[in-house]
C-alpha positions as CSV (number, residue, x, y, z in Angstrom):
1,M,-22.7,-3.4,51.2
2,G,-20.8,-6.7,51.0
3,R,-17.8,-5.3,49.3
4,I,-17.5,-2.3,51.6
5,P,-14.8,-2.8,54.3
6,A,-16.2,-3.5,57.7
7,V,-14.9,-0.2,59.2
8,Y,-16.7,1.9,56.5
9,R,-19.9,-0.1,57.0
10,Q,-19.8,0.8,60.7
11,L,-19.4,4.5,59.8
12,I,-22.3,4.4,57.4
13,V,-24.4,2.6,60.0
14,A,-23.6,5.4,62.5
15,L,-25.0,8.1,60.1
16,L,-28.1,5.9,59.7
17,A,-28.5,5.5,63.4
18,G,-28.3,9.2,64.1
19,G,-31.1,9.9,61.6
20,L,-33.2,7.1,63.1
21,T,-32.8,8.7,66.6
22,T,-34.3,12.0,65.3
23,L,-37.3,10.1,64.0
24,T,-38.1,8.9,67.6
25,A,-38.8,12.5,68.6
26,S,-41.6,14.8,67.7
27,P,-43.1,15.4,65.2
28,F,-42.3,11.9,63.9
29,E,-42.6,10.0,67.2
30,L,-41.4,6.7,65.8
31,W,-40.2,5.6,69.3
32,W,-39.7,2.0,68.3
33,L,-36.7,3.1,66.2
34,G,-34.7,4.0,69.3
35,P,-33.6,0.5,70.2
36,V,-32.8,-0.1,66.5
37,A,-30.5,3.0,66.5
38,A,-28.9,1.9,69.8
39,G,-28.4,-1.6,68.5
40,L,-26.7,-0.3,65.4
41,M,-24.3,1.7,67.5
42,Y,-23.6,-1.2,69.8
43,A,-23.2,-3.9,67.1
44,G,-19.6,-4.2,65.8
45,T,-18.2,-1.3,67.9
46,H,-15.9,-3.7,69.9
47,Q,-14.3,-4.8,66.6
48,L,-13.1,-1.2,66.0
49,T,-10.1,0.5,67.4
50,A,-10.8,3.3,70.0
51,A,-10.1,5.9,67.3
52,Q,-12.5,4.2,64.9
53,A,-15.1,4.0,67.6
54,A,-14.7,7.7,68.3
55,L,-15.3,8.5,64.6
56,K,-18.4,6.2,64.6
57,G,-19.7,8.1,67.6
58,W,-19.0,11.5,66.0
59,L,-20.7,10.6,62.8
60,Y,-23.7,9.5,64.8
61,G,-23.8,12.9,66.5
62,V,-23.4,14.7,63.2
63,A,-26.4,12.9,61.8
64,L,-28.5,13.3,65.0
65,F,-27.9,17.0,65.4
66,G,-27.7,17.8,61.7
67,S,-31.2,16.4,61.3
68,G,-32.8,16.8,64.7
69,A,-31.4,20.3,65.6
70,S,-31.5,21.8,62.2
71,W,-33.7,24.5,63.7
72,V,-30.5,26.2,64.9
73,Y,-30.0,27.5,61.3
74,V,-33.5,29.1,61.4
75,S,-32.6,30.9,64.7
76,I,-29.2,32.1,63.4
77,H,-30.2,33.1,59.8
78,D,-33.9,34.1,60.0
79,Y,-33.8,35.9,63.3
80,G,-30.1,36.4,64.1
81,Y,-29.4,38.9,61.2
82,T,-26.8,36.5,59.7
83,G,-26.2,35.8,56.1
84,V,-26.5,32.3,54.6
85,P,-22.8,31.3,54.4
86,L,-22.1,32.4,57.9
87,A,-25.3,30.9,59.2
88,L,-24.4,27.6,57.6
89,F,-20.9,27.7,59.0
90,L,-22.1,28.4,62.5
91,T,-24.8,25.7,62.3
92,A,-22.2,23.2,61.1
93,L,-19.8,24.2,63.9
94,F,-22.6,23.8,66.4
95,V,-23.4,20.3,65.1
96,C,-19.8,19.1,64.8
97,V,-19.0,20.3,68.4
98,L,-22.0,18.6,69.9
99,A,-21.2,15.4,68.1
100,L,-17.9,15.3,70.0
101,F,-19.9,14.1,73.1
102,Y,-20.7,10.9,71.2
103,A,-17.2,10.6,70.0
104,A,-15.9,10.7,73.6
105,T,-18.6,8.2,74.7
106,L,-17.7,5.6,72.2
107,W,-13.9,6.2,72.6
108,L,-14.2,5.6,76.3
109,Y,-16.4,2.5,75.7
110,R,-14.0,0.9,73.3
111,R,-10.9,2.0,75.2
112,F,-11.8,0.8,78.7
113,T,-14.4,-2.0,78.4
114,G,-13.8,-5.7,77.7
115,P,-15.7,-8.2,75.6
116,R,-17.7,-9.7,78.4
117,L,-20.9,-8.0,79.5
118,E,-20.0,-5.2,77.1
119,L,-23.7,-4.7,76.3
120,V,-24.3,-3.7,80.0
121,S,-21.3,-1.2,79.8
122,F,-22.6,0.2,76.5
123,A,-25.9,1.2,78.0
124,G,-24.3,2.6,81.1
125,I,-21.7,4.7,79.4
126,W,-24.3,6.0,76.9
127,V,-26.2,7.5,79.7
128,L,-23.1,9.0,81.4
129,G,-22.4,10.6,78.0
130,E,-25.9,12.2,78.0
131,V,-25.3,13.4,81.6
132,L,-22.1,15.1,80.5
133,R,-23.9,16.7,77.6
134,T,-26.5,18.0,80.0
135,Y,-24.1,20.0,82.1
136,L,-20.8,20.6,80.4
137,F,-20.4,24.1,79.0
138,T,-23.9,25.0,80.4
139,G,-25.4,21.9,78.8
140,F,-27.6,21.0,75.9
141,P,-29.9,18.0,76.9
142,W,-31.8,18.2,73.6
143,L,-32.6,14.9,71.8
144,L,-31.6,12.6,74.7
145,L,-32.3,9.0,73.6
146,G,-35.2,8.7,76.1
147,S,-36.9,12.0,75.1
148,G,-39.2,10.5,72.6
149,Y,-40.9,7.9,74.9
150,V,-43.7,9.8,76.5
151,D,-46.2,7.9,74.4
152,S,-44.4,4.5,74.4
153,P,-44.8,1.4,76.5
154,L,-41.8,2.5,78.5
155,A,-43.6,5.7,79.6
156,A,-44.4,4.3,83.0
157,W,-40.7,4.2,83.9
158,A,-40.5,8.0,83.7
159,P,-42.0,8.9,87.1
160,I,-39.5,6.4,88.6
161,G,-36.2,7.5,87.0
162,G,-36.9,10.2,84.5
163,V,-35.5,10.6,81.0
164,Y,-32.1,9.1,81.9
165,L,-33.8,5.9,83.0
166,L,-35.6,5.8,79.6
167,S,-32.3,6.4,77.8
168,L,-30.7,3.6,79.8
169,L,-33.5,1.2,79.0
170,V,-33.6,2.0,75.3
171,A,-29.8,1.7,75.0
172,L,-29.9,-1.6,76.8
173,S,-32.8,-2.8,74.7
174,G,-30.8,-2.0,71.6
175,A,-27.8,-3.9,72.8
176,L,-29.8,-6.9,74.0
177,G,-31.7,-6.9,70.7
178,A,-28.4,-6.9,68.7
179,A,-27.1,-9.8,70.8
180,L,-30.2,-11.7,70.2
181,L,-30.4,-11.2,66.5
182,L,-26.7,-11.3,65.6
183,R,-25.4,-13.9,68.1
184,R,-28.6,-15.9,68.9
185,Q,-28.1,-15.2,72.6
186,W,-31.6,-16.3,73.7
187,W,-31.1,-15.4,77.3
188,T,-31.5,-11.7,76.3
189,L,-35.2,-12.3,76.0
190,V,-35.6,-12.3,79.7
191,P,-34.2,-8.8,80.4
192,L,-35.9,-7.5,77.3
193,A,-39.3,-8.8,78.6
194,A,-38.6,-7.3,82.0
195,I,-37.8,-3.9,80.5
196,W,-40.9,-3.8,78.3
197,L,-43.5,-5.7,80.3
198,T,-42.8,-4.3,83.8
199,P,-44.5,-1.0,83.0
200,L,-47.8,-2.9,82.9
201,A,-47.5,-3.5,86.6
202,L,-46.4,0.1,87.6
203,P,-48.8,2.7,89.0
204,A,-50.6,4.7,86.4
205,Q,-50.6,7.8,88.7
206,W,-48.2,8.7,91.5
207,T,-49.8,12.0,92.6
208,T,-53.2,13.0,93.8
209,P,-55.2,15.7,91.9
210,A,-57.3,18.3,93.7
211,E,-61.1,17.7,93.7
212,T,-61.9,20.8,91.8
213,P,-60.2,22.1,88.7
214,T,-58.8,25.6,88.0
215,R,-59.9,27.4,84.9
216,V,-57.0,28.9,82.9
217,A,-56.6,30.9,79.7
218,L,-53.2,30.8,77.8
219,L,-52.7,33.6,75.4
220,Q,-50.8,33.4,72.1
221,G,-50.0,36.8,70.5
222,N,-48.2,35.5,67.4
223,L,-46.1,38.6,67.0
224,P,-43.4,38.7,64.3
225,Q,-40.0,38.2,66.0
226,L,-38.1,40.7,63.8
227,E,-40.6,43.5,64.6
228,K,-41.2,42.6,68.2
229,W,-38.7,45.0,69.8
230,T,-39.5,48.0,67.6
231,P,-41.8,50.8,68.9
232,E,-44.5,49.6,66.6
233,G,-44.0,46.0,67.8
234,Q,-44.3,47.1,71.4
235,R,-47.6,48.9,70.7
236,N,-49.0,45.9,68.8
237,A,-48.1,43.6,71.6
238,A,-49.8,45.8,74.2
239,N,-53.0,46.0,72.0
240,I,-53.0,42.3,71.1
241,Y,-52.7,40.9,74.6
242,S,-55.1,43.5,76.0
243,D,-57.7,42.6,73.4
244,L,-57.2,38.8,73.9
245,T,-57.5,39.3,77.7
246,R,-60.8,41.2,77.3
247,E,-62.2,38.3,75.3
248,V,-61.5,35.8,78.1
249,G,-64.6,34.7,80.0
250,D,-65.3,35.9,83.6
251,D,-65.2,32.3,84.8
252,V,-61.4,32.0,84.2
253,D,-59.3,31.9,87.4
254,L,-55.9,32.4,85.8
255,I,-54.7,34.1,82.6
256,V,-51.2,33.5,81.3
257,W,-49.2,35.5,78.8
258,P,-46.0,34.0,77.3
259,E,-42.4,34.8,77.7
260,T,-41.6,38.5,77.1
261,A,-45.2,39.0,75.9
262,L,-44.8,42.7,76.3
263,P,-41.4,43.5,74.7
264,M,-40.4,46.2,77.1
265,M,-39.1,46.6,80.7
266,E,-41.4,45.8,83.6
267,T,-41.5,49.5,84.5
268,Q,-42.8,50.4,81.0
269,A,-45.3,47.5,81.0
270,R,-46.9,48.3,84.4
271,P,-49.3,50.9,83.0
272,V,-50.5,48.4,80.4
273,L,-50.9,45.7,83.0
274,E,-52.8,48.0,85.4
275,R,-55.2,48.9,82.6
276,V,-55.8,45.3,81.9
277,Q,-56.3,44.5,85.6
278,S,-59.0,47.2,85.9
279,N,-61.1,45.2,83.5
280,L,-60.6,41.8,85.2
281,P,-62.8,40.3,87.9
282,A,-61.3,40.9,91.3
283,D,-60.4,37.3,91.9
284,T,-58.7,36.7,88.5
285,A,-54.9,36.3,88.4
286,L,-52.8,37.3,85.4
287,M,-49.2,36.1,84.9
288,T,-46.8,37.2,82.2
289,G,-43.2,36.9,81.1
290,I,-41.4,40.2,81.3
291,V,-38.0,41.8,81.3
292,Q,-37.0,43.1,84.7
293,R,-34.2,45.5,85.6
294,D,-32.9,45.9,89.2
295,I,-31.3,48.9,90.9
296,E,-27.9,47.7,89.7
297,E,-29.1,47.9,86.1
298,R,-29.0,44.1,85.7
299,L,-31.6,42.5,83.4
300,F,-33.6,39.4,84.2
301,N,-35.9,37.3,82.1
302,G,-38.8,37.0,84.5
303,V,-42.4,36.2,85.4
304,V,-44.6,38.6,87.3
305,G,-48.3,38.8,88.0
306,I,-51.2,41.1,88.8
307,G,-54.4,40.4,90.7
308,D,-54.5,37.3,92.9
309,V,-50.7,36.6,92.5
310,E,-47.9,36.5,95.0
311,G,-44.2,36.5,94.2
312,S,-42.2,36.6,91.0
313,Y,-39.6,34.5,89.2
314,Q,-36.3,35.2,87.4
315,K,-34.9,32.7,84.9
316,E,-32.1,30.7,86.4
317,H,-30.7,28.7,83.4
318,L,-30.0,31.2,80.5
319,V,-29.4,30.3,76.8
320,P,-25.8,31.0,75.8
321,F,-25.5,33.4,72.8
322,G,-29.3,34.1,73.1
323,E,-29.7,35.5,76.6
324,Y,-26.1,36.0,77.5
325,L,-22.8,36.1,75.6
326,P,-19.9,33.9,76.8
327,L,-16.6,35.8,76.4
328,E,-18.6,38.9,75.9
329,S,-15.6,41.2,75.8
330,L,-14.2,39.3,72.8
331,L,-17.4,38.5,70.9
332,R,-19.7,41.4,71.4
333,G,-19.8,43.3,68.1
334,A,-18.0,40.7,66.1
335,I,-21.0,39.7,64.0
336,D,-24.7,40.8,64.2
337,F,-25.7,37.4,65.7
338,F,-23.8,38.4,68.9
339,N,-25.8,41.6,69.2
340,L,-29.3,40.2,69.5
341,P,-31.8,42.2,71.5
342,M,-32.0,41.2,75.2
343,S,-28.8,39.1,75.1
344,S,-27.3,40.4,78.3
345,F,-29.4,38.8,81.0
346,T,-28.3,37.9,84.5
347,K,-29.4,34.5,85.9
348,G,-31.8,34.3,88.8
349,D,-31.2,32.6,92.1
350,S,-31.5,28.8,92.3
351,D,-33.6,28.8,95.5
352,Q,-36.6,30.9,94.4
353,A,-39.9,30.1,96.0
354,P,-42.8,29.1,93.8
355,M,-45.3,31.8,92.8
356,Q,-48.8,31.7,94.2
357,A,-51.7,32.4,91.9
358,A,-55.4,31.6,91.8
359,G,-55.0,29.5,95.0
360,V,-52.3,27.2,93.6
361,S,-48.5,27.0,93.9
362,I,-46.8,27.4,90.5
363,G,-43.3,26.2,89.7
364,N,-41.8,28.1,86.8
365,A,-39.5,27.0,84.0
366,I,-39.0,29.7,81.3
367,C,-38.5,28.4,77.8
368,Y,-35.2,26.5,77.6
369,E,-35.3,25.5,81.3
370,I,-38.1,23.0,80.7
371,I,-35.6,20.6,79.0
372,Y,-33.5,20.2,82.2
373,P,-35.0,17.3,84.2
374,Q,-33.3,18.1,87.5
375,L,-34.2,21.8,87.4
376,V,-37.9,21.1,86.8
377,A,-38.0,18.4,89.4
378,S,-36.7,20.9,92.0
379,R,-39.5,23.2,91.0
380,A,-42.1,20.5,91.2
381,K,-41.2,19.5,94.8
382,N,-42.8,22.6,96.2
383,S,-45.5,23.4,93.7
384,D,-49.0,22.1,92.7
385,V,-48.5,22.8,88.9
386,L,-45.7,23.6,86.5
387,M,-45.8,26.5,84.1
388,T,-43.5,27.1,81.2
389,L,-43.6,30.4,79.3
390,S,-41.7,30.3,76.0
391,N,-41.0,32.3,72.8
392,D,-40.7,29.5,70.2
393,T,-40.8,32.1,67.4
394,W,-37.0,31.6,67.2
395,F,-37.7,28.1,65.8
396,G,-39.8,29.3,62.9
397,A,-41.7,26.6,61.1
398,S,-39.1,23.9,62.0
399,I,-39.4,20.8,64.0
400,G,-38.0,22.6,67.1
401,P,-41.4,23.6,68.7
402,H,-42.6,20.0,68.4
403,Q,-39.5,18.7,70.2
404,H,-39.8,21.4,72.8
405,L,-43.4,20.5,73.5
406,Q,-42.6,16.8,73.8
407,M,-39.9,17.5,76.4
408,A,-42.5,19.6,78.4
409,R,-44.8,16.6,78.2
410,L,-42.1,14.4,79.6
411,R,-41.5,16.8,82.5
412,A,-45.2,16.5,83.3
413,L,-45.0,12.7,83.3
414,E,-41.8,12.6,85.4
415,N,-43.2,14.8,88.1
416,G,-46.9,13.9,88.1
417,R,-47.8,17.6,87.6
418,Y,-49.9,19.4,85.0
419,V,-47.8,21.7,82.8
420,L,-49.2,25.0,81.5
421,R,-47.3,25.9,78.3
422,A,-47.9,29.5,77.0
423,T,-45.9,30.4,73.9
424,S,-45.7,33.4,71.6
425,N,-46.7,31.6,68.4
426,G,-47.2,28.0,69.4
427,I,-47.3,25.3,70.5
428,T,-49.4,26.5,73.4
429,A,-50.9,23.6,75.4
430,I,-52.3,22.3,78.6
431,I,-50.6,19.0,79.6
432,D,-51.9,16.7,82.2
433,A,-50.0,14.8,85.0
434,Q,-49.5,11.8,82.7
435,G,-47.9,13.9,80.0
436,R,-51.0,13.9,77.7
437,I,-52.1,17.0,75.9
438,V,-55.5,18.1,77.2
439,E,-55.9,21.2,75.1
440,R,-53.7,22.6,72.3
441,A,-53.9,25.8,70.3
442,P,-53.1,26.0,66.6
443,Q,-49.6,27.2,65.7
444,F,-48.9,30.6,64.1
445,E,-52.3,32.1,65.1
446,T,-53.3,34.9,67.3
447,T,-55.5,33.1,69.8
448,S,-56.2,32.0,73.3
449,L,-56.6,28.6,74.8
450,T,-59.0,28.1,77.6
451,G,-59.3,24.9,79.7
452,E,-58.9,23.3,83.1
453,F,-56.0,21.9,85.1
454,Y,-55.9,20.1,88.5
455,A,-53.4,21.0,91.2
456,T,-51.7,17.8,92.4
457,Q,-50.2,16.8,95.7
458,G,-47.6,14.1,96.4
459,L,-44.2,13.3,94.8
460,T,-43.2,10.8,92.2
461,P,-40.0,8.8,93.0
462,F,-38.2,10.9,90.3
463,T,-39.3,14.2,91.9
464,R,-38.3,13.0,95.3
465,M,-34.8,11.6,94.4
466,G,-34.0,13.1,91.0
467,S,-31.7,11.5,88.5
468,W,-29.0,10.5,91.0
469,P,-30.0,6.9,91.4
470,V,-30.0,6.4,87.6
471,W,-26.6,8.1,87.2
472,F,-25.2,5.8,89.9
473,L,-26.7,2.8,88.2
474,A,-25.2,3.8,84.9
475,A,-21.8,4.2,86.5
476,L,-22.0,0.8,88.0
477,M,-23.0,-0.7,84.7
478,T,-20.1,1.0,83.0
479,L,-17.7,-0.3,85.7
480,V,-18.7,-3.9,85.0
481,G,-16.8,-3.7,81.7
482,V,-13.9,-1.6,83.1
483,S,-13.2,-4.0,85.9
484,R,-13.1,-7.0,83.6
485,T,-10.7,-5.3,81.3
486,H,-8.4,-4.5,84.1
487,R,-8.4,-8.1,85.4
488,R,-7.4,-9.3,82.0
C-alpha cells in the first residue's frame, strides 16, 4: 500500500475497520478486534479534511452494516414478499443511510477538535454518535461498539455504565493503542492498564438472588413464517403449543410461549388458552405473546397470561416498517413489503407496571425492545426478572439471532437480572444475572427448554442511574478538543 495516496489508504482502512467491528459481535465474538478497529478509525483522521473524514466514517458504516446487518436482506426478500433486485436496493439503501451516522461523527470530530488530546475527544464523540443512532428516527442501536463485550475482560464495567461505557472504553483503548504504537507515547500505558485491569477489582455481582429458584419452561414452536398467518398456520400453532405444554412436567412454575405464538387476536386465542389451562396444575402460570385489539380497534403487540398471572403488557417501542409504517398514507400499497401482516400496531404506554407470575415480578421487553438499554433498565427497576419474547424467524439462518441473543445477555449483565428469552425458532435461552447462558435450546427445532432462574433484588449502578452519566462524560471528553480548537 506504499504507493497508494494517504487519503485512499485511510478509506481502505475504514472498510477494514467496519468489517472487524462485525467480528467482535456474535457469532464470531472476537472482542479483541474492537480496539483495533477503533484505533484504525482514529489513526490518521486528523490529517484528513472534514469532508474526507466524513467519507472515511461513511465507508466504515457501510462495511459495518453491510456485513453485520446483512440479515435485513433476509427479512425483506425471504419474508417481505420482495424480489431480489428491489430487496438488494432496499438493503443497500438501509446500509447507506445508517452509515451517515458515522459520516456525521467523523465530520464533527475533524471539524471541531484540535490536535491536542484529540484521542480523548475521539472516544467521546464516538459514543455521542452512538447515542444519536439509538434515538434519531426511532433509533437503531444494533452493533454498538460495546455490544460484543459480555464475555470480555471489560464485562465488569457493564453494570456500572452499560453498553455506552463499554463503547467509550473500547474507543478510548483503540485511540490510546494507536498513540502508543504509532507515536511511541508511553504514557498511554497507564490509562490502558486502568481500563483493562480495574474490572479485576469490581464486584462480580451487584444484586442478590432469591434463596429458592423458579422452574420455567420456554416453548419454541418453529412455525414457518410464511405460513404462520394462514388458517392452516393458526391451527398448527394452536396444536403445537398445546402439545408442547402438555409435555411440560408438573413441577414447572412458569410456562412461556414466544411473541405472537398464536397468530390470531387475543379474543380468538382465549378458547385455546382456556383449554390449555384446564390441563395445567392450579398453581402453574402461563404467559404468551399475543395480538390484542381494544375497543377503538387499535392493535397491540402484547403479552398476556393465564393461571397464576396478573397484568398484561403492550409493546412500547415498535419496529418501523415491520410493526408500523411511517408515512403510511404515502407508502401503504406501494410495494408488497409495506403490506406485511400485522404492520399497523399502536405503541403501548411507557409507564406500564410489571406483570406478576409464579410469585415473581416480570419486566417485559418484546423482541426489538431488548436492544434498547435505557428501556430495559426502566423495566428492571421494578422487576425481579426480565423476559423477552421474540419472533426471530424474520432473520432466517443469518447471524441476526446470534447478535440479538448477545444483546439480551448484555441487558442481563447491565441490570443484574436473569433474562428469560422465548423465541419462535431460536435462539431460546435462560440467561443468568451475569449474562451467562444457563440453558439454551437448539435453533430451528420444535422443542421446549426447561430450567431454573432466580429472582433478584437490588439495583446495579446502571439500573439506578441509566446511561446519563456516561453520556455526560462523553460530552465532556468531546468538549476537551472543541475548547482547545476555539482557543487557537
